[in-house]
Structures are given as C-alpha cells and as structure tokens.
DSSP file (Angstrom, degrees, kcal/mol; ACC not computed):
  #  RESIDUE AA STRUCTURE BP1 BP2  ACC     N-H-->O    O-->H-N    N-H-->O    O-->H-N    TCO  KAPPA ALPHA  PHI   PSI    X-CA   Y-CA   Z-CA
    1    1 A M              0   0    0      0, 0.0     2,-0.3     0, 0.0    26,-0.1   0.000 360.0 360.0 360.0 136.6  -26.7    8.6  -19.4
    2    2 A I  E     -a   27   0A   0     24,-0.6    26,-2.9    97,-0.1     2,-0.4  -0.618 360.0-154.6 -79.3 136.6  -27.9    7.7  -22.8
    3    3 A K  E     -aB  28  98A   0     95,-2.9    95,-2.7    -2,-0.3     2,-0.6  -0.954   8.2-163.4-117.0 132.5  -31.2    9.3  -23.8
    4    4 A L  E     -aB  29  97A   0     24,-3.0    26,-2.9    -2,-0.4     2,-0.6  -0.932   6.8-161.6-114.4 106.1  -33.6    7.9  -26.3
    5    5 A Y  E     +aB  30  96A   0     91,-3.1    91,-2.4    -2,-0.6     2,-0.3  -0.775  32.4 149.1 -85.5 123.4  -36.2   10.4  -27.5
    6    6 A M  E     -a   31   0A   0     24,-2.9    26,-2.3    -2,-0.6     2,-0.4  -0.935  47.3-127.7-150.9 169.6  -39.0    8.5  -29.0
    7    7 A Y    >   -     0   0    0     -2,-0.3     3,-2.2    24,-0.2     6,-0.2  -0.996  23.0-137.1-123.7 128.7  -42.7    8.3  -29.7
    8    8 A K  T 3  S+     0   0    0     -2,-0.4    -1,-0.1     1,-0.3     6,-0.1   0.753 103.1  55.3 -60.8 -25.4  -44.5    5.1  -28.7
    9    9 A G  T 3  S+     0   0    0      4,-0.0     2,-0.6    -3,-0.0    -1,-0.3   0.400  85.7 101.3 -86.6   3.2  -46.5    5.0  -32.0
   10   10 A C    <>  -     0   0    0     -3,-2.2     4,-2.1     1,-0.2     5,-0.2  -0.799  60.0-156.2 -95.8 120.7  -43.3    5.1  -34.1
   11   11 A D  H  > S+     0   0    0     -2,-0.6     4,-2.2     1,-0.2     5,-0.2   0.903  95.7  51.6 -62.1 -43.2  -42.2    1.8  -35.5
   12   12 A G  H  > S+     0   0    0      1,-0.2     4,-2.3     2,-0.2    -1,-0.2   0.858 108.7  52.4 -61.9 -35.6  -38.5    2.9  -35.9
   13   13 A C  H  > S+     0   0    0      2,-0.2     4,-2.6    -6,-0.2    -1,-0.2   0.911 108.5  49.3 -66.8 -42.9  -38.6    4.1  -32.3
   14   14 A R  H  X S+     0   0    0     -4,-2.1     4,-2.4     1,-0.2    -2,-0.2   0.901 111.9  49.2 -63.6 -39.9  -39.8    0.7  -31.1
   15   15 A K  H  X S+     0   0    0     -4,-2.2     4,-2.5     2,-0.2    -2,-0.2   0.911 111.4  49.2 -64.4 -42.4  -37.1   -1.1  -33.1
   16   16 A A  H  X S+     0   0    0     -4,-2.3     4,-2.5     2,-0.2    -2,-0.2   0.915 111.1  49.5 -63.7 -43.4  -34.5    1.2  -31.7
   17   17 A K  H  X S+     0   0    0     -4,-2.6     4,-2.4     1,-0.2    -2,-0.2   0.930 112.6  47.2 -61.4 -46.3  -35.7    0.6  -28.1
   18   18 A K  H  X S+     0   0    0     -4,-2.4     4,-2.7     2,-0.2    -2,-0.2   0.905 111.0  52.3 -62.1 -42.1  -35.6   -3.1  -28.6
   19   19 A W  H  X S+     0   0    0     -4,-2.5     4,-1.5     2,-0.2    -2,-0.2   0.921 110.7  47.0 -60.7 -45.8  -32.2   -3.0  -30.2
   20   20 A L  H  <>S+     0   0    0     -4,-2.5     5,-2.5     1,-0.2     4,-0.4   0.911 112.8  49.6 -62.9 -42.6  -30.8   -1.0  -27.2
   21   21 A Q  H ><5S+     0   0    0     -4,-2.4     3,-1.2     1,-0.2    -2,-0.2   0.907 108.5  52.5 -63.6 -42.1  -32.4   -3.5  -24.8
   22   22 A E  H 3<5S+     0   0    0     -4,-2.7    -1,-0.2     1,-0.3    -2,-0.2   0.815 108.4  51.4 -64.0 -30.2  -31.0   -6.5  -26.6
   23   23 A K  T 3<5S-     0   0    0     -4,-1.5    -1,-0.3    -5,-0.2    -2,-0.2   0.520 115.1-118.8 -82.7  -5.9  -27.5   -4.9  -26.4
   24   24 A G  T < 5 +     0   0    0     -3,-1.2     2,-0.4    -4,-0.4    -3,-0.2   0.775  56.3 161.1  74.3  26.6  -28.0   -4.5  -22.7
   25   25 A V      < -     0   0    0     -5,-2.5     2,-0.5    -6,-0.2    -1,-0.2  -0.672  36.8-136.1 -85.0 129.5  -27.7   -0.7  -22.9
   26   26 A N        +     0   0    0     -2,-0.4   -24,-0.6     2,-0.0     2,-0.3  -0.727  39.5 158.8 -81.5 129.7  -29.0    1.4  -20.0
   27   27 A F  E     -a    2   0A   0     -2,-0.5     2,-0.6   -26,-0.1   -24,-0.2  -0.983  42.2-120.0-150.1 159.0  -30.9    4.4  -21.3
   28   28 A E  E     -a    3   0A   0    -26,-2.9   -24,-3.0    -2,-0.3     2,-0.5  -0.904  27.0-141.9-101.4 125.6  -33.6    6.9  -20.4
   29   29 A E  E     -a    4   0A   0     -2,-0.6     2,-0.4   -26,-0.2   -24,-0.2  -0.775  21.1-171.9 -89.7 126.3  -36.7    6.8  -22.5
   30   30 A I  E     -a    5   0A   0    -26,-2.9   -24,-2.9    -2,-0.5     2,-0.8  -0.973  27.5-123.8-124.7 131.3  -38.1   10.3  -23.2
   31   31 A A  E >>  -a    6   0A   0     -2,-0.4     4,-2.7   -26,-0.2     3,-1.1  -0.626  22.0-156.3 -73.3 109.1  -41.4   11.1  -24.9
   32   32 A I  T 34 S+     0   0    0    -26,-2.3    -1,-0.2    -2,-0.8   -25,-0.1   0.739  88.1  58.9 -65.2 -24.9  -40.2   13.4  -27.7
   33   33 A R  T 34 S+     0   0    0    -27,-0.4    56,-0.5     1,-0.1    -1,-0.3   0.807 116.3  34.0 -73.2 -28.0  -43.6   15.1  -28.1
   34   34 A E  T <4 S+     0   0    0     -3,-1.1     2,-0.5     1,-0.3    -2,-0.2   0.830 130.3  28.0 -93.6 -37.9  -43.4   16.3  -24.4
   35   35 A V  S  < S-     0   0    0     -4,-2.7    -1,-0.3    54,-0.0     3,-0.1  -0.964  75.9-159.6-130.1 113.5  -39.6   16.9  -24.1
   36   36 A T        -     0   0    0     -2,-0.5    50,-0.1    50,-0.3     3,-0.1  -0.510  32.8 -89.4 -89.1 158.5  -37.6   17.8  -27.1
   37   37 A P        -     0   0    0      0, 0.0    -1,-0.1     0, 0.0    55,-0.0  -0.318  52.7-104.0 -58.7 150.6  -33.9   17.4  -27.5
   38   38 A S     >  -     0   0    0      1,-0.1     4,-2.5    -3,-0.1     5,-0.2  -0.243  26.6-107.8 -72.4 165.6  -31.9   20.4  -26.4
   39   39 A K  H  > S+     0   0    0      1,-0.2     4,-2.3     2,-0.2     5,-0.2   0.891 122.2  53.2 -60.3 -39.4  -30.4   22.9  -28.8
   40   40 A A  H  > S+     0   0    0      2,-0.2     4,-1.9     1,-0.2    -1,-0.2   0.906 109.3  48.1 -63.5 -42.1  -27.0   21.6  -27.9
   41   41 A E  H  > S+     0   0    0      1,-0.2     4,-2.3     2,-0.2    -2,-0.2   0.905 110.9  51.0 -65.4 -40.8  -28.1   18.0  -28.6
   42   42 A L  H  X S+     0   0    0     -4,-2.5     4,-2.3     1,-0.2    -2,-0.2   0.888 108.6  51.8 -63.3 -38.8  -29.6   19.1  -32.0
   43   43 A K  H  X S+     0   0    0     -4,-2.3     4,-1.9     2,-0.2    -1,-0.2   0.885 108.7  51.0 -65.2 -38.1  -26.3   20.8  -32.9
   44   44 A E  H  X S+     0   0    0     -4,-1.9     4,-1.8     2,-0.2    -2,-0.2   0.919 111.3  47.6 -63.4 -43.1  -24.4   17.6  -32.1
   45   45 A A  H  X S+     0   0    0     -4,-2.3     4,-1.9     1,-0.2    -2,-0.2   0.876 107.7  56.6 -65.6 -37.0  -26.7   15.6  -34.3
   46   46 A L  H  <>S+     0   0    0     -4,-2.3     5,-2.8     1,-0.2     6,-0.5   0.909 106.8  48.9 -60.5 -42.7  -26.4   18.2  -37.1
   47   47 A A  H ><5S+     0   0    0     -4,-1.9     3,-1.4     1,-0.2    -1,-0.2   0.888 108.8  53.7 -63.8 -38.8  -22.6   17.7  -37.0
   48   48 A T  H 3<5S+     0   0    0     -4,-1.8    -1,-0.2     1,-0.3    -2,-0.2   0.850 107.4  52.0 -62.2 -34.5  -23.1   14.0  -37.2
   49   49 A H  T ><5S-     0   0    0     -4,-1.9     3,-1.7    -5,-0.1    -1,-0.3   0.002 123.3-103.8 -93.4  27.9  -25.3   14.5  -40.3
   50   50 A D  T < 5S-     0   0    0     -3,-1.4    -3,-0.2     1,-0.3    -2,-0.1   0.847  72.7 -61.9  53.0  38.4  -22.6   16.6  -42.1
   51   51 A M  T 3 <S+     0   0    0     -5,-2.8     2,-1.2     1,-0.2    -1,-0.3   0.700  92.3 149.4  63.9  22.5  -24.5   19.8  -41.3
   52   52 A N    X   -     0   0    0     -3,-1.7     3,-1.6    -6,-0.5     4,-0.3  -0.749  28.4-169.0 -88.2  97.0  -27.6   18.7  -43.3
   53   53 A L  G >  S+     0   0    0     -2,-1.2     3,-1.9     1,-0.3     4,-0.4   0.812  79.9  66.4 -58.1 -34.8  -30.4   20.4  -41.4
   54   54 A R  G >  S+     0   0    0      1,-0.3     3,-1.4     2,-0.2    -1,-0.3   0.799  88.8  67.9 -58.9 -29.5  -33.1   18.4  -43.2
   55   55 A K  G <  S+     0   0    0     -3,-1.6    -1,-0.3     1,-0.3    -2,-0.2   0.655  95.1  56.6 -67.6 -15.4  -31.8   15.2  -41.5
   56   56 A L  G <  S+     0   0    0     -3,-1.9    37,-2.7    -4,-0.3     2,-0.3   0.603  95.3  84.2 -88.1 -12.8  -33.0   16.6  -38.2
   57   57 A F  B <  S-D   92   0B   0     -3,-1.4     2,-1.7    -4,-0.4    35,-0.3  -0.705  80.3-127.5 -99.3 142.5  -36.6   17.0  -39.4
   58   58 A N    >   -     0   0    0     33,-3.1     3,-1.8    -2,-0.3     6,-0.3  -0.661  34.0-179.2 -79.8  84.1  -39.4   14.5  -39.5
   59   59 A V  T 3  S+     0   0    0     -2,-1.7    -1,-0.2     1,-0.3    11,-0.1   0.628  74.7  55.1 -69.4 -13.6  -40.1   15.3  -43.2
   60   60 A S  T 3  S+     0   0    0     -3,-0.1    -1,-0.3     4,-0.1     2,-0.1   0.436  87.9 107.9 -96.1   0.4  -42.9   12.8  -43.4
   61   61 A G  S <> S-     0   0    0     -3,-1.8     4,-1.7     1,-0.1     5,-0.1  -0.412  75.2-125.2 -81.6 154.5  -44.8   14.3  -40.5
   62   62 A G  H  > S+     0   0    0      1,-0.2     4,-3.1     2,-0.2     5,-0.2   0.864 109.6  55.5 -63.6 -38.7  -48.0   16.3  -40.8
   63   63 A D  H  > S+     0   0    0      1,-0.2     4,-2.1     2,-0.2    -1,-0.2   0.897 105.5  53.1 -63.6 -39.3  -46.6   19.3  -38.9
   64   64 A Y  H  4>S+     0   0    0     -6,-0.3     5,-2.1    26,-0.2     6,-0.4   0.928 114.3  41.8 -59.8 -46.3  -43.7   19.5  -41.4
   65   65 A R  H ><5S+     0   0    0     -4,-1.7     3,-1.5     1,-0.2    -2,-0.2   0.926 112.2  53.7 -68.3 -45.2  -46.2   19.6  -44.3
   66   66 A E  H 3<5S+     0   0    0     -4,-3.1    -1,-0.2     1,-0.3    -2,-0.2   0.860 109.9  48.2 -59.0 -36.6  -48.6   22.0  -42.5
   67   67 A L  T 3<5S-     0   0    0     -4,-2.1    -1,-0.3    -5,-0.2    -2,-0.2   0.498 107.9-126.6 -83.5  -3.1  -45.8   24.5  -41.9
   68   68 A G  T X>5 +     0   0    0     -3,-1.5     4,-1.6    -4,-0.3     3,-0.9   0.853  53.0 156.2  63.7  35.0  -44.6   24.3  -45.5
   69   69 A L  H 3>< +     0   0    0     -5,-2.1     4,-2.7     1,-0.2    -4,-0.1   0.705  56.8  74.5 -71.7 -19.1  -41.1   23.5  -44.3
   70   70 A K  H 34 S+     0   0    0     -6,-0.4    -1,-0.2     1,-0.2    -5,-0.1   0.909 111.4  28.8 -57.1 -40.4  -40.1   21.8  -47.6
   71   71 A D  H <4 S+     0   0    0     -3,-0.9     4,-0.3     2,-0.1    -2,-0.2   0.789 125.2  46.9 -89.2 -31.2  -39.9   25.2  -49.2
   72   72 A K  H >X S+     0   0    0     -4,-1.6     3,-1.1     1,-0.2     4,-0.7   0.836  96.3  70.7 -81.3 -34.4  -39.0   27.3  -46.1
   73   73 A L  G >< S+     0   0    0     -4,-2.7     3,-1.1     1,-0.3    -1,-0.2   0.857  90.1  58.5 -57.8 -42.5  -36.2   25.1  -44.6
   74   74 A P  G 34 S+     0   0    0      0, 0.0    -1,-0.3     0, 0.0    -2,-0.1   0.808 114.3  38.8 -60.3 -27.5  -33.5   25.8  -47.3
   75   75 A Q  G <4 S+     0   0    0     -3,-1.1    -2,-0.2    -4,-0.3     2,-0.2   0.486  93.5 113.2 -97.2  -4.1  -33.7   29.6  -46.6
   76   76 A M    <<  -     0   0    0     -3,-1.1     2,-0.1    -4,-0.7    -3,-0.0  -0.439  69.1-119.5 -76.2 139.8  -34.1   29.2  -42.8
   77   77 A E     >  -     0   0    0     -2,-0.2     4,-2.3     1,-0.1     5,-0.2  -0.440  26.6-116.3 -69.8 149.9  -31.3   30.4  -40.5
   78   78 A L  H  > S+     0   0    0      1,-0.2     4,-2.7     2,-0.2     5,-0.2   0.919 113.9  49.0 -56.9 -48.9  -29.8   27.7  -38.3
   79   79 A D  H  > S+     0   0    0      1,-0.2     4,-2.4     2,-0.2    -1,-0.2   0.874 110.3  52.0 -61.9 -36.9  -31.0   29.2  -35.0
   80   80 A E  H  > S+     0   0    0      2,-0.2     4,-1.9     1,-0.2    -1,-0.2   0.918 111.5  46.7 -64.3 -43.5  -34.5   29.7  -36.4
   81   81 A A  H  X S+     0   0    0     -4,-2.3     4,-2.2     2,-0.2    -2,-0.2   0.913 113.1  48.5 -65.4 -43.4  -34.6   26.0  -37.4
   82   82 A L  H  X S+     0   0    0     -4,-2.7     4,-2.4     1,-0.2    -2,-0.2   0.883 109.8  52.3 -65.7 -38.2  -33.3   24.8  -34.1
   83   83 A D  H  X S+     0   0    0     -4,-2.4     4,-1.1    -5,-0.2    -1,-0.2   0.896 109.2  50.9 -62.4 -39.5  -35.8   27.0  -32.2
   84   84 A L  H  X S+     0   0    0     -4,-1.9     4,-0.9     1,-0.2     3,-0.3   0.915 110.8  48.2 -63.5 -44.1  -38.6   25.4  -34.3
   85   85 A L  H >< S+     0   0    0     -4,-2.2     3,-0.6     1,-0.2     7,-0.2   0.895 111.2  49.3 -64.5 -41.0  -37.3   21.9  -33.4
   86   86 A T  H 3< S+     0   0    0     -4,-2.4   -50,-0.3     1,-0.2    -1,-0.2   0.698 111.7  50.6 -73.6 -16.7  -37.1   22.6  -29.7
   87   87 A S  H 3< S+     0   0    0     -4,-1.1     2,-0.3    -3,-0.3    -1,-0.2   0.611 116.4  37.3 -94.0 -12.6  -40.6   24.0  -29.7
   88   88 A N    X<  -     0   0    0     -4,-0.9     3,-1.8    -3,-0.6     4,-0.4  -0.825  57.3-169.0-146.2 101.0  -42.3   21.1  -31.5
   89   89 A G  G >  S+     0   0    0    -56,-0.5     3,-0.8    -2,-0.3   -56,-0.1   0.728  86.3  69.5 -61.9 -23.2  -41.3   17.5  -30.8
   90   90 A N  G 3  S+     0   0    0      1,-0.2    -1,-0.3   -57,-0.2   -26,-0.2   0.748  95.1  56.3 -66.1 -21.8  -43.4   16.3  -33.8
   91   91 A L  G <  S+     0   0    0     -3,-1.8   -33,-3.1    -6,-0.2     2,-0.3   0.686  86.0  95.6 -83.0 -18.5  -40.9   18.0  -36.1
   92   92 A V  B <  S-D   57   0B   0     -3,-0.8   -35,-0.3    -4,-0.4     2,-0.2  -0.578  81.8-117.7 -80.8 130.1  -37.8   16.2  -34.8
   93   93 A K        -     0   0    0    -37,-2.7    13,-0.3    -2,-0.3   -35,-0.1  -0.450  51.8-101.2 -63.1 132.5  -36.8   13.1  -36.8
   94   94 A R  S    S+     0   0    0     11,-0.2    13,-0.3    -2,-0.2     2,-0.2  -0.836  89.3  36.0-124.3 160.8  -37.1   10.1  -34.5
   95   95 A P  S    S-     0   0    0      0, 0.0    11,-2.5     0, 0.0     2,-0.5   0.615  71.7-167.2 -69.3 158.1  -35.8    8.2  -32.8
   96   96 A F  E     -BC   5 105A   0    -91,-2.4   -91,-3.1     9,-0.2     2,-0.5  -0.976   1.8-160.8-118.4 123.2  -33.3   10.7  -31.5
   97   97 A L  E     -BC   4 104A   0      7,-3.0     7,-2.1    -2,-0.5     2,-0.5  -0.906   6.9-171.4-111.0 127.6  -30.4    9.3  -29.6
   98   98 A A  E     +BC   3 103A   0    -95,-2.7   -95,-2.9    -2,-0.5     5,-0.2  -0.973  19.3 157.6-119.2 119.2  -28.2   11.4  -27.2
   99   99 A T  E >   - C   0 102A   0      3,-2.7     3,-1.3    -2,-0.5   -97,-0.1  -0.830  57.8-102.3-131.6 168.4  -25.0    9.7  -25.9
  100  100 A P  T 3  S+     0   0    0      0, 0.0     3,-0.1     0, 0.0    16,-0.1   0.753 123.7  56.9 -62.0 -21.7  -21.7   10.9  -24.4
  101  101 A S  T 3  S-     0   0    0     14,-0.4     2,-0.3     1,-0.3    15,-0.1   0.587 125.3 -79.4 -84.5 -11.2  -20.3   10.0  -27.9
  102  102 A G  E <   -C   99   0A   0     -3,-1.3    -3,-2.7    13,-0.1     2,-0.3  -0.870  46.9 -80.2 140.0-174.2  -22.7   12.3  -29.7
  103  103 A C  E     +C   98   0A   0     -2,-0.3     2,-0.3    -5,-0.2   -55,-0.2  -0.917  34.6 175.8-129.2 152.3  -26.2   12.6  -31.0
  104  104 A I  E     -C   97   0A   0     -7,-2.1    -7,-3.0    -2,-0.3     2,-0.4  -0.991  18.5-141.5-154.7 149.2  -28.1   11.3  -34.0
  105  105 A S  E     +C   96   0A   0     -2,-0.3    -9,-0.2    -9,-0.2   -11,-0.2  -0.876  66.4  32.6-113.3 149.4  -31.6   11.2  -35.4
  106  106 A G  S    S-     0   0    0    -11,-2.5     2,-0.6    -2,-0.4    -9,-0.2   0.119  86.9 -89.3  86.2 153.4  -33.1    8.3  -37.3
  107  107 A F        +     0   0    0    -13,-0.3     2,-0.3   -11,-0.1    -1,-0.1  -0.885  53.0 148.4-109.5 118.0  -32.5    4.6  -36.6
  108  108 A D    >>  -     0   0    0     -2,-0.6     4,-2.9     1,-0.1     3,-0.9  -0.889  32.7-153.8-144.7 109.5  -29.7    2.9  -38.5
  109  109 A T  H 3> S+     0   0    0     -2,-0.3     4,-1.9     1,-0.3    -1,-0.1   0.846  94.4  56.6 -57.4 -37.3  -28.0    0.1  -36.5
  110  110 A S  H 34 S+     0   0    0      1,-0.2     4,-0.4     2,-0.2    -1,-0.3   0.857 114.9  38.6 -65.0 -33.0  -24.7    0.4  -38.4
  111  111 A V  H X4 S+     0   0    0     -3,-0.9     3,-1.2     2,-0.2     4,-0.4   0.882 112.4  55.9 -81.5 -41.6  -24.4    4.1  -37.4
  112  112 A W  H >X S+     0   0    0     -4,-2.9     4,-1.9     1,-0.3     3,-1.5   0.803  92.2  72.1 -62.5 -29.2  -25.8    3.6  -33.9
  113  113 A E  T 3< S+     0   0    0     -4,-1.9    -1,-0.3     1,-0.3    -2,-0.2   0.865  95.4  53.5 -53.6 -37.0  -23.1    1.0  -33.2
  114  114 A G  T <4 S+     0   0    0     -3,-1.2    -1,-0.3    -4,-0.4    -2,-0.2   0.679 111.9  44.2 -72.4 -18.5  -20.6    3.9  -33.1
  115  115 A F  T <4 S+     0   0    0     -3,-1.5     2,-0.7    -4,-0.4   -14,-0.4   0.695 107.1  61.2 -97.7 -23.4  -22.6    5.8  -30.5
  116  116 A V     <        0   0    0     -4,-1.9    -1,-0.2     1,-0.1   -91,-0.0  -0.906 360.0 360.0-112.6 109.3  -23.4    2.9  -28.2
  117  117 A R              0   0    0     -2,-0.7    -1,-0.1    -3,-0.1    -4,-0.1   0.366 360.0 360.0-122.2 360.0  -20.4    1.3  -26.7
C-alpha cells in the first residue's frame, strides 16, 4: 500500500494528494505530525536523494530553525538525524511518499511518476 505522509495545511501536500487522486492511485493518507515515517522509510528516501540528509528535513519550518539544525546538521551522525526525524514530524520534508518502489520527500511530479505505477 502506498502511504502519503502529509499535513493538511501544507499546499504541496494538497497538490500531491490531488495528483495521486487524479491518477487513480489508492493510498493511505497519514498525518505526518502524529505518525512519522519509519527509520527504514527515511533511509530509502535518503538513498533516493543521493544520501543528501538535508533533503529529508523541512528546512523552512520553525522547528528546524529553533533547533539550529542549519549549523548542526552537517556534523550530525546519520542515526542521530534519523532519530530526530522520527521523533518530530514537523522536521520531515513533506509530503513524504512511501511506495513499494521506494520513498521520497517533497513533491515533484516528474520524480513521483517513477514511484507511482
């Protein structure tokens, strides 16, 4: 089953949901603030993003700024960063799509086409 982790107040999330619906894709909608992607899903997305850890983070979010992650993230160990993401859904770049083909964060229709078949 395809999972769409999203926040209802996020414009990109609403666009992603509409795009999936228009394609006739069955998916489970998950509130990312309440249920975060698993560590395994985050690792899959990390591989999709060429191991660029920053691509998994909502860098424009208040929690990211409050925690000073702009300066801390480059020195952070991978497990520490993944633990942080799984503990705080506000930190995860959204929408986050988990499919049998892999996982990805952020909405880009040209990239999502490869994940949704």
